[in-house]
C-alpha positions in Angstrom: 71.5 145.9 173.0 68.9 148.8 172.8 71.0 150.6 170.4 70.9 147.6 168.0 66.7 147.4 168.6 66.4 151.4 167.5 68.3 150.6 164.6 66.2 147.8 163.8 62.8 149.5 164.7 64.0 153.0 162.6 64.8 150.4 159.7 61.6 149.2 159.6 59.3 152.4 160.3 61.4 153.7 157.1 60.9 150.8 155.1 57.3 150.8 156.1 56.9 154.5 155.2 58.6 153.8 151.7 56.3 150.8 151.1 53.0 152.7 152.1 54.2 155.6 149.9 55.4 153.4 146.8 58.4 155.1 146.9 62.0 153.6 147.1 63.9 155.7 149.7 67.7 156.1 148.7 70.5 154.5 150.6 68.6 151.3 151.0 69.1 149.9 154.3 70.9 152.6 155.8 68.3 155.3 153.9 65.8 153.1 155.8 67.2 153.6 159.2 68.2 157.3 158.5 64.4 157.8 157.3 63.1 155.8 160.5 65.1 158.0 162.8 64.3 161.4 161.4 60.8 160.8 160.8 60.2 159.5 164.1 62.0 163.0 165.6 59.5 164.7 163.5 56.5 162.8 164.3 57.1 163.1 168.1 58.2 166.7 167.9 54.8 167.3 166.0 52.1 164.9 167.2 53.9 164.1 170.8 55.0 160.9 172.2 51.9 158.5 172.2 50.5 155.1 171.2 52.6 151.9 171.2 56.4 152.6 172.4 59.1 150.3 171.2 62.8 150.7 171.4 61.8 154.5 172.1 59.9 154.9 169.3 56.0 156.1 169.6 55.1 154.0 166.4 52.4 155.7 165.1 53.7 159.5 165.3 57.4 157.9 164.1 55.4 156.2 161.1 53.6 159.5 160.0 56.8 161.8 160.4 58.6 158.9 158.7 55.8 159.4 155.5 56.0 162.6 155.5 59.9 162.9 155.5 59.6 160.0 152.6 57.3 161.8 150.8 59.1 165.2 150.9 62.1 163.7 149.9 61.1 161.8 147.1 59.4 165.3 145.8 62.9 167.1 146.2 64.7 164.3 144.5 62.0 164.1 141.8 62.5 168.1 141.4 66.4 167.7 141.1 66.2 165.1 138.5 63.9 167.3 136.2 66.2 170.0 136.8 69.2 167.8 135.6 67.5 166.9 132.1 67.5 170.4 131.4 71.0 171.4 131.7 
């Protein structure tokens, strides 16, 4: 059951990050879950494991990390689309 909670919370974190930035994450629900997990890892590595914790996610650092990840991924994808148009 803990793994299921982790998937749900990871998905919510990824979805919130996309919502806050107004950008869609590629891959739908799976993309949200991946962004949530990777964002949590990044956020907790940089900011530490503090604040409210749900399903082993320190929510605030995880959300900040996911926002940074979604922002960077959206910039990379935007850059790739521009490059594709020029060829």
